[in-house]
Biopython code that builds the backbone (N, CA, C, O; Angstrom):
import numpy as np
from Bio.PDB.StructureBuilder import StructureBuilder

atoms = [
    (1, "MET", "N", (-24.521, -5.488, -19.313)),
    (1, "MET", "CA", (-23.257, -5.520, -19.795)),
    (1, "MET", "C", (-21.741, -4.958, -19.752)),
    (1, "MET", "O", (-21.390, -3.781, -19.678)),
    (2, "PRO", "N", (-21.135, -5.836, -19.802)),
    (2, "PRO", "CA", (-19.967, -5.827, -19.521)),
    (2, "PRO", "C", (-19.521, -4.960, -19.525)),
    (2, "PRO", "O", (-19.959, -4.069, -20.253)),
    (3, "ASP", "N", (-18.155, -4.708, -18.529)),
    (3, "ASP", "CA", (-17.509, -2.997, -18.567)),
    (3, "ASP", "C", (-16.399, -3.921, -19.022)),
    (3, "ASP", "O", (-15.909, -4.992, -18.665)),
    (4, "PRO", "N", (-16.135, -2.525, -20.493)),
    (4, "PRO", "CA", (-15.836, -2.423, -21.673)),
    (4, "PRO", "C", (-14.501, -2.033, -20.564)),
    (4, "PRO", "O", (-13.403, -2.383, -20.997)),
    (5, "ASN", "N", (-14.499, -1.486, -19.467)),
    (5, "ASN", "CA", (-12.924, -1.218, -18.919)),
    (5, "ASN", "C", (-12.337, -2.308, -18.711)),
    (5, "ASN", "O", (-11.189, -2.253, -19.153)),
    (6, "ALA", "N", (-12.620, -3.423, -18.175)),
    (6, "ALA", "CA", (-12.477, -4.681, -17.457)),
    (6, "ALA", "C", (-11.012, -5.709, -17.854)),
    (6, "ALA", "O", (-10.180, -5.771, -16.949)),
    (7, "ALA", "N", (-10.827, -6.169, -18.620)),
    (7, "ALA", "CA", (-9.711, -5.755, -19.449)),
    (7, "ALA", "C", (-8.481, -5.383, -19.495)),
    (7, "ALA", "O", (-7.372, -5.891, -19.328)),
    (8, "PRO", "N", (-9.098, -3.992, -19.861)),
    (8, "PRO", "CA", (-7.677, -3.544, -19.914)),
    (8, "PRO", "C", (-6.899, -2.385, -18.193)),
    (8, "PRO", "O", (-5.770, -2.098, -17.796)),
    (9, "ARG", "N", (-8.345, -2.099, -17.716)),
    (9, "ARG", "CA", (-7.738, -2.556, -16.445)),
    (9, "ARG", "C", (-6.970, -3.438, -15.471)),
    (9, "ARG", "O", (-6.254, -3.118, -14.522)),
    (10, "ALA", "N", (-7.404, -4.991, -16.097)),
    (10, "ALA", "CA", (-7.300, -6.169, -15.354)),
    (10, "ALA", "C", (-5.630, -5.780, -16.031)),
    (10, "ALA", "O", (-4.737, -5.526, -15.222)),
    (11, "GLN", "N", (-5.350, -5.764, -17.429)),
    (11, "GLN", "CA", (-3.302, -5.884, -17.788)),
    (11, "GLN", "C", (-2.566, -4.346, -17.188)),
    (11, "GLN", "O", (-1.388, -3.994, -17.240)),
    (12, "GLU", "N", (-3.408, -3.846, -16.791)),
    (12, "GLU", "CA", (-2.498, -2.345, -16.351)),
    (12, "GLU", "C", (-1.952, -3.230, -14.882)),
    (12, "GLU", "O", (-0.862, -3.797, -14.818)),
    (13, "ILE", "N", (-2.985, -3.194, -13.747)),
    (13, "ILE", "CA", (-3.302, -4.168, -12.677)),
    (13, "ILE", "C", (-1.869, -5.090, -13.170)),
    (13, "ILE", "O", (-0.786, -4.711, -12.722)),
    (14, "GLU", "N", (-1.901, -5.954, -13.834)),
    (14, "GLU", "CA", (-0.634, -6.534, -13.898)),
    (14, "GLU", "C", (0.601, -6.176, -14.427)),
    (14, "GLU", "O", (1.697, -6.666, -14.157)),
    (15, "ASP", "N", (0.373, -5.416, -15.086)),
    (15, "ASP", "CA", (1.877, -5.200, -15.688)),
    (15, "ASP", "C", (2.413, -4.414, -14.136)),
    (15, "ASP", "O", (3.533, -4.725, -13.732)),
    (16, "ILE", "N", (1.696, -3.552, -13.429)),
    (16, "ILE", "CA", (2.014, -2.909, -12.537)),
    (16, "ILE", "C", (2.337, -3.627, -11.105)),
    (16, "ILE", "O", (2.445, -3.069, -10.013)),
    (17, "TYR", "N", (2.486, -5.299, -11.469)),
    (17, "TYR", "CA", (1.954, -5.926, -10.180)),
    (17, "TYR", "C", (3.924, -6.949, -10.724)),
    (17, "TYR", "O", (4.989, -7.088, -10.124)),
    (18, "ARG", "N", (3.584, -7.232, -11.619)),
    (18, "ARG", "CA", (5.548, -7.204, -11.718)),
    (18, "ARG", "C", (6.352, -6.258, -11.777)),
    (18, "ARG", "O", (7.161, -6.363, -10.855)),
    (19, "ALA", "N", (6.532, -5.409, -12.384)),
    (19, "ALA", "CA", (7.052, -4.455, -12.928)),
    (19, "ALA", "C", (7.406, -4.396, -10.801)),
    (19, "ALA", "O", (8.600, -4.538, -10.537)),
    (20, "LEU", "N", (6.576, -4.234, -9.698)),
    (20, "LEU", "CA", (6.702, -3.847, -8.187)),
    (20, "LEU", "C", (7.613, -5.281, -7.928)),
    (20, "LEU", "O", (8.523, -5.350, -7.102)),
    (21, "THR", "N", (7.195, -6.346, -8.764)),
    (21, "THR", "CA", (7.961, -7.476, -7.914)),
    (21, "THR", "C", (9.399, -7.548, -8.501)),
    (21, "THR", "O", (10.233, -8.274, -7.960)),
    (22, "ARG", "N", (9.716, -6.778, -9.645)),
    (22, "ARG", "CA", (11.524, -6.992, -10.191)),
    (22, "ARG", "C", (11.652, -5.647, -9.417)),
    (22, "ARG", "O", (12.668, -5.027, -9.732)),
    (23, "GLY", "N", (10.437, -4.713, -7.966)),
    (23, "GLY", "CA", (11.089, -3.351, -7.332)),
    (23, "GLY", "C", (11.101, -2.251, -7.970)),
    (23, "GLY", "O", (11.704, -1.238, -7.615)),
    (24, "LEU", "N", (10.053, -2.456, -9.514)),
    (24, "LEU", "CA", (9.843, -1.303, -10.025)),
    (24, "LEU", "C", (8.853, -0.550, -10.105)),
    (24, "LEU", "O", (8.311, -1.209, -9.218)),
    (25, "GLY", "N", (7.734, 0.592, -10.446)),
    (25, "GLY", "CA", (6.802, 0.022, -10.991)),
    (25, "GLY", "C", (6.486, 1.671, -9.829)),
    (25, "GLY", "O", (6.082, 2.777, -10.188)),
    (26, "HIS", "N", (6.841, 1.224, -8.547)),
    (26, "HIS", "CA", (5.835, 2.157, -6.763)),
    (26, "HIS", "C", (5.415, 3.548, -8.089)),
    (26, "HIS", "O", (4.205, 3.541, -8.315)),
    (27, "GLU", "N", (6.027, 4.410, -8.743)),
    (27, "GLU", "CA", (5.207, 5.599, -8.804)),
    (27, "GLU", "C", (3.958, 5.339, -9.276)),
    (27, "GLU", "O", (3.051, 6.072, -8.881)),
    (28, "ARG", "N", (3.599, 4.050, -10.381)),
    (28, "ARG", "CA", (2.529, 3.862, -10.889)),
    (28, "ARG", "C", (1.380, 3.008, -9.592)),
    (28, "ARG", "O", (0.456, 2.204, -9.711)),
    (29, "VAL", "N", (1.749, 3.393, -8.918)),
    (29, "VAL", "CA", (0.720, 2.657, -7.199)),
    (29, "VAL", "C", (-0.150, 4.495, -7.243)),
    (29, "VAL", "O", (0.476, 5.550, -7.341)),
    (30, "ASN", "N", (-1.665, 4.357, -7.137)),
    (30, "ASN", "CA", (-1.885, 5.283, -6.763)),
    (30, "ASN", "C", (-3.584, 4.864, -6.094)),
    (30, "ASN", "O", (-3.993, 3.823, -6.606)),
    (31, "ASP", "N", (-4.358, 5.352, -5.303)),
    (31, "ASP", "CA", (-5.444, 5.163, -4.594)),
    (31, "ASP", "C", (-6.044, 3.875, -5.589)),
    (31, "ASP", "O", (-5.954, 2.679, -5.314)),
    (32, "ASP", "N", (-6.653, 4.446, -6.770)),
    (32, "ASP", "CA", (-7.354, 3.567, -6.651)),
    (32, "ASP", "C", (-6.648, 1.965, -7.701)),
    (32, "ASP", "O", (-7.563, 1.141, -7.741)),
    (33, "ASN", "N", (-5.851, 1.628, -8.176)),
    (33, "ASN", "CA", (-5.419, 0.124, -8.572)),
    (33, "ASN", "C", (-4.647, -0.278, -6.296)),
    (33, "ASN", "O", (-4.109, -1.332, -5.958)),
    (34, "VAL", "N", (-4.838, 0.602, -5.600)),
    (34, "VAL", "CA", (-4.024, 0.151, -4.481)),
    (34, "VAL", "C", (-4.508, -1.530, -3.957)),
    (34, "VAL", "O", (-3.824, -2.517, -3.689)),
    (35, "PHE", "N", (-6.028, -1.293, -3.965)),
    (35, "PHE", "CA", (-7.074, -2.640, -3.298)),
    (35, "PHE", "C", (-6.237, -3.669, -4.219)),
    (35, "PHE", "O", (-5.606, -4.581, -3.685)),
    (36, "ASP", "N", (-6.252, -3.500, -5.571)),
    (36, "ASP", "CA", (-6.304, -4.605, -6.738)),
    (36, "ASP", "C", (-4.953, -5.083, -6.703)),
    (36, "ASP", "O", (-4.809, -6.277, -6.969)),
    (37, "LEU", "N", (-3.656, -4.227, -6.358)),
    (37, "LEU", "CA", (-2.224, -4.924, -6.184)),
    (37, "LEU", "C", (-2.405, -5.681, -4.725)),
    (37, "LEU", "O", (-2.056, -6.853, -4.582)),
    (38, "ILE", "N", (-2.878, -5.042, -3.851)),
    (38, "ILE", "CA", (-2.998, -5.958, -2.216)),
    (38, "ILE", "C", (-3.365, -7.399, -3.128)),
    (38, "ILE", "O", (-2.795, -8.400, -3.563)),
    (39, "ARG", "N", (-4.433, -6.899, -3.099)),
    (39, "ARG", "CA", (-5.251, -8.180, -3.220)),
    (39, "ARG", "C", (-4.261, -9.686, -3.814)),
    (39, "ARG", "O", (-4.224, -10.747, -3.192)),
    (40, "ARG", "N", (-3.212, -9.300, -5.715)),
    (40, "ARG", "CA", (-3.180, -9.533, -6.484)),
    (40, "ARG", "C", (-1.547, -10.187, -5.491)),
    (40, "ARG", "O", (-1.192, -11.360, -5.610)),
    (41, "ALA", "N", (-1.020, -9.498, -4.878)),
    (41, "ALA", "CA", (-0.137, -9.445, -4.167)),
    (41, "ALA", "C", (-0.515, -11.205, -3.226)),
    (41, "ALA", "O", (0.119, -12.226, -2.960)),
    (42, "GLU", "N", (-1.052, -11.001, -3.146)),
    (42, "GLU", "CA", (-1.245, -11.869, -1.426)),
    (42, "GLU", "C", (-1.990, -12.622, -2.766)),
    (42, "GLU", "O", (-2.292, -13.635, -2.136)),
    (43, "GLU", "N", (-2.488, -12.881, -4.063)),
    (43, "GLU", "CA", (-3.196, -14.153, -5.064)),
    (43, "GLU", "C", (-1.889, -15.270, -4.734)),
    (43, "GLU", "O", (-1.937, -16.390, -4.227)),
    (44, "ASP", "N", (-0.586, -14.380, -5.302)),
    (44, "ASP", "CA", (0.524, -14.817, -5.294)),
    (44, "ASP", "C", (1.436, -15.207, -3.847)),
    (44, "ASP", "O", (2.361, -16.018, -3.909)),
    (45, "GLY", "N", (1.147, -14.694, -2.874)),
    (45, "GLY", "CA", (1.526, -15.528, -1.846)),
    (45, "GLY", "C", (3.558, -14.443, -1.884)),
    (45, "GLY", "O", (4.695, -14.913, -1.849)),
    (46, "ARG", "N", (3.006, -12.797, -1.974)),
    (46, "ARG", "CA", (4.284, -12.214, -1.436)),
    (46, "ARG", "C", (3.575, -11.235, -0.807)),
    (46, "ARG", "O", (3.124, -10.222, -1.340)),
    (47, "SER", "N", (3.455, -11.658, 0.699)),
    (47, "SER", "CA", (3.303, -11.146, 2.431)),
    (47, "SER", "C", (3.456, -9.967, 2.134)),
    (47, "SER", "O", (2.662, -9.044, 2.312)),
    (48, "ILE", "N", (5.185, -9.926, 1.346)),
    (48, "ILE", "CA", (6.044, -8.704, 2.263)),
    (48, "ILE", "C", (5.824, -7.300, 1.237)),
    (48, "ILE", "O", (6.074, -6.156, 1.616)),
    (49, "LEU", "N", (5.360, -7.617, 0.014)),
    (49, "LEU", "CA", (5.136, -6.532, -1.449)),
    (49, "LEU", "C", (3.128, -6.110, -1.008)),
    (49, "LEU", "O", (2.643, -5.109, -1.535)),
    (50, "ALA", "N", (2.265, -6.967, -0.087)),
    (50, "ALA", "CA", (1.089, -7.005, -0.585)),
    (50, "ALA", "C", (1.270, -5.767, 1.903)),
    (50, "ALA", "O", (0.518, -5.083, 2.598)),
    (51, "GLN", "N", (2.413, -6.205, 1.987)),
    (51, "GLN", "CA", (2.211, -5.533, 3.630)),
    (51, "GLN", "C", (2.766, -5.199, 3.292)),
    (51, "GLN", "O", (3.674, -5.576, 4.032)),
    (52, "GLU", "N", (3.535, -4.219, 2.100)),
    (52, "GLU", "CA", (4.363, -2.942, 2.073)),
    (52, "GLU", "C", (2.904, -1.570, 1.256)),
    (52, "GLU", "O", (2.681, -0.375, 1.451)),
    (53, "LEU", "N", (2.281, -2.628, 0.376)),
    (53, "LEU", "CA", (1.598, -2.016, -0.284)),
    (53, "LEU", "C", (0.333, -1.283, 0.905)),
    (53, "LEU", "O", (-0.054, -0.117, 0.994)),
    (54, "ARG", "N", (0.079, -2.080, 1.419)),
    (54, "ARG", "CA", (-0.798, -1.678, 2.384)),
    (54, "ARG", "C", (-0.206, -0.457, 3.669)),
    (54, "ARG", "O", (-0.860, 0.051, 4.580)),
    (55, "GLU", "N", (0.542, -0.357, 3.483)),
    (55, "GLU", "CA", (1.788, 0.539, 4.778)),
    (55, "GLU", "C", (2.287, 2.265, 2.862)),
    (55, "GLU", "O", (3.207, 3.081, 2.919)),
    (56, "TRP", "N", (1.597, 2.165, 2.041)),
    (56, "TRP", "CA", (1.573, 2.967, 1.281)),
    (56, "TRP", "C", (0.447, 3.309, 0.980)),
    (56, "TRP", "O", (0.268, 3.761, -0.151)),
    (57, "GLN", "N", (-0.607, 3.201, 1.861)),
    (57, "GLN", "CA", (-2.198, 3.045, 1.387)),
    (57, "GLN", "C", (-2.976, 3.580, 2.629)),
    (57, "GLN", "O", (-4.190, 3.674, 2.805)),
    (58, "SER", "N", (-1.439, 4.056, 3.818)),
    (58, "SER", "CA", (-1.832, 3.959, 5.149)),
    (58, "SER", "C", (-2.198, 5.406, 4.925)),
    (58, "SER", "O", (-2.011, 5.942, 3.833)),
    (59, "PRO", "N", (-2.877, 6.228, 6.271)),
    (59, "PRO", "CA", (-3.038, 7.661, 5.664)),
    (59, "PRO", "C", (-2.005, 8.075, 6.259)),
    (59, "PRO", "O", (-1.880, 7.479, 7.328)),
    (60, "CYS", "N", (-0.685, 9.291, 5.959)),
    (60, "CYS", "CA", (-0.050, 9.325, 5.925)),
    (60, "CYS", "C", (0.053, 11.695, 5.988)),
    (60, "CYS", "O", (0.804, 12.478, 5.407)),
    (61, "ASN", "N", (-1.277, 11.947, 7.122)),
    (61, "ASN", "CA", (-2.037, 13.394, 7.452)),
    (61, "ASN", "C", (-1.799, 13.025, 8.269)),
    (61, "ASN", "O", (-2.390, 12.121, 8.860)),
    (62, "PRO", "N", (-0.088, 14.039, 8.858)),
    (62, "PRO", "CA", (-0.460, 14.860, 10.320)),
    (62, "PRO", "C", (-1.849, 14.631, 11.376)),
    (62, "PRO", "O", (-1.942, 14.112, 12.488)),
    (63, "ASP", "N", (-2.734, 15.198, 10.578)),
    (63, "ASP", "CA", (-3.732, 15.551, 11.055)),
    (63, "ASP", "C", (-4.228, 14.355, 11.752)),
    (63, "ASP", "O", (-4.388, 14.108, 12.948)),
    (64, "ALA", "N", (-4.408, 13.741, 10.775)),
    (64, "ALA", "CA", (-5.118, 11.840, 11.188)),
    (64, "ALA", "C", (-5.287, 10.771, 12.832)),
    (64, "ALA", "O", (-6.061, 9.863, 12.527)),
    (65, "PRO", "N", (-5.195, 10.734, 13.153)),
    (65, "PRO", "CA", (-5.555, 10.264, 13.768)),
    (65, "PRO", "C", (-4.577, 8.079, 14.336)),
    (65, "PRO", "O", (-4.846, 6.928, 13.991)),
    (66, "SER", "N", (-3.801, 8.539, 15.023)),
    (66, "SER", "CA", (-2.650, 7.324, 14.547)),
    (66, "SER", "C", (-3.433, 6.597, 15.369)),
    (66, "SER", "O", (-4.109, 6.837, 16.369)),
    (67, "THR", "N", (-3.009, 4.993, 14.256)),
    (67, "THR", "CA", (-3.311, 3.388, 14.658)),
    (67, "THR", "C", (-2.249, 2.897, 16.150)),
    (67, "THR", "O", (-2.448, 2.076, 17.045)),
    (68, "ILE", "N", (-1.309, 3.672, 15.917)),
    (68, "ILE", "CA", (-0.145, 3.690, 16.627)),
    (68, "ILE", "C", (-0.556, 4.135, 18.091)),
    (68, "ILE", "O", (-0.943, 5.296, 18.226)),
    (69, "ALA", "N", (-0.471, 2.816, 19.848)),
    (69, "ALA", "CA", (-0.462, 3.830, 20.155)),
    (69, "ALA", "C", (1.036, 3.739, 21.478)),
    (69, "ALA", "O", (1.952, 2.974, 21.779)),
    (70, "PRO", "N", (0.501, 4.987, 21.873)),
    (70, "PRO", "CA", (2.045, 5.191, 22.326)),
    (70, "PRO", "C", (2.665, 5.137, 23.330)),
    (70, "PRO", "O", (2.256, 5.105, 24.491)),
    (71, "THR", "N", (4.313, 5.119, 22.690)),
    (71, "THR", "CA", (4.850, 4.333, 24.189)),
    (71, "THR", "C", (5.898, 6.173, 25.221)),
    (71, "THR", "O", (6.399, 7.293, 25.120)),
    (72, "PRO", "N", (5.372, 4.568, 26.382)),
    (72, "PRO", "CA", (6.740, 6.192, 27.017)),
    (72, "PRO", "C", (8.224, 6.305, 26.467)),
    (72, "PRO", "O", (8.817, 5.477, 25.775)),
    (73, "GLY", "N", (8.636, 7.400, 26.891)),
    (73, "GLY", "CA", (9.404, 8.369, 26.231)),
    (73, "GLY", "C", (9.873, 8.718, 25.102)),
    (73, "GLY", "O", (11.004, 8.843, 24.632)),
    (74, "PHE", "N", (8.404, 8.915, 24.590)),
    (74, "PHE", "CA", (8.592, 10.108, 23.468)),
    (74, "PHE", "C", (7.980, 10.706, 23.941)),
    (74, "PHE", "O", (7.381, 11.493, 23.209)),
    (75, "ASN", "N", (7.769, 10.759, 24.994)),
    (75, "ASN", "CA", (6.935, 12.623, 24.475)),
    (75, "ASN", "C", (8.722, 12.962, 26.416)),
    (75, "ASN", "O", (9.747, 12.617, 27.005)),
    (76, "ARG", "N", (7.278, 14.080, 26.203)),
    (76, "ARG", "CA", (8.418, 15.523, 27.092)),
    (76, "ARG", "C", (9.116, 14.943, 28.559)),
    (76, "ARG", "O", (10.263, 14.996, 29.003)),
    (77, "GLU", "N", (7.492, 14.209, 29.213)),
    (77, "GLU", "CA", (7.512, 14.115, 31.085)),
    (77, "GLU", "C", (9.203, 12.667, 30.897)),
    (77, "GLU", "O", (10.062, 12.811, 31.767)),
    (78, "ASN", "N", (9.396, 11.809, 30.114)),
    (78, "ASN", "CA", (9.783, 10.917, 29.872)),
    (78, "ASN", "C", (11.327, 11.125, 29.637)),
    (78, "ASN", "O", (12.122, 10.374, 30.203)),
    (79, "ARG", "N", (11.840, 12.325, 28.653)),
    (79, "ARG", "CA", (12.930, 12.274, 28.028)),
    (79, "ARG", "C", (14.252, 12.438, 29.038)),
    (79, "ARG", "O", (14.121, 13.173, 30.017)),
    (80, "LYS", "N", (15.326, 11.865, 28.844)),
    (80, "LYS", "CA", (16.244, 12.163, 28.995)),
    (80, "LYS", "C", (16.906, 13.554, 29.440)),
    (80, "LYS", "O", (17.174, 14.045, 28.343)),
    (81, "HIS", "N", (17.304, 14.429, 30.359)),
    (81, "HIS", "CA", (17.705, 15.672, 30.388)),
    (81, "HIS", "C", (19.753, 15.426, 30.515)),
    (81, "HIS", "O", (20.492, 16.409, 30.564)),
]
sb = StructureBuilder()
sb.init_structure("model")
sb.init_model(0)
sb.init_chain("A")
sb.init_seg("    ")
for serial, (resi, resn, name, xyz) in enumerate(atoms, 1):
    if name == "N":
        sb.init_residue(resn, " ", resi, " ")
    sb.init_atom(name, np.array(xyz, "f"), 0.0, 1.0, " ", f" {name:<3s}", serial, name[0])
structure = sb.get_structure()
């Protein structure tokens, strides 16, 4: 049996995506649609928008482990006095 929510959801993704391409609609991005929006941006060749959406969905929790390697100069031992 087909999902009765598939067509409305696809239309919502398209509406949000179109808004994003015009610099609008960022408030409509959420955990439930971000991956569909990334996929849509990639299909359309909009790599910058896809990257922005990936950054949006990245964890912002300060307690989350960092995926960025530490660099010298950003710690107490290497700061300028």
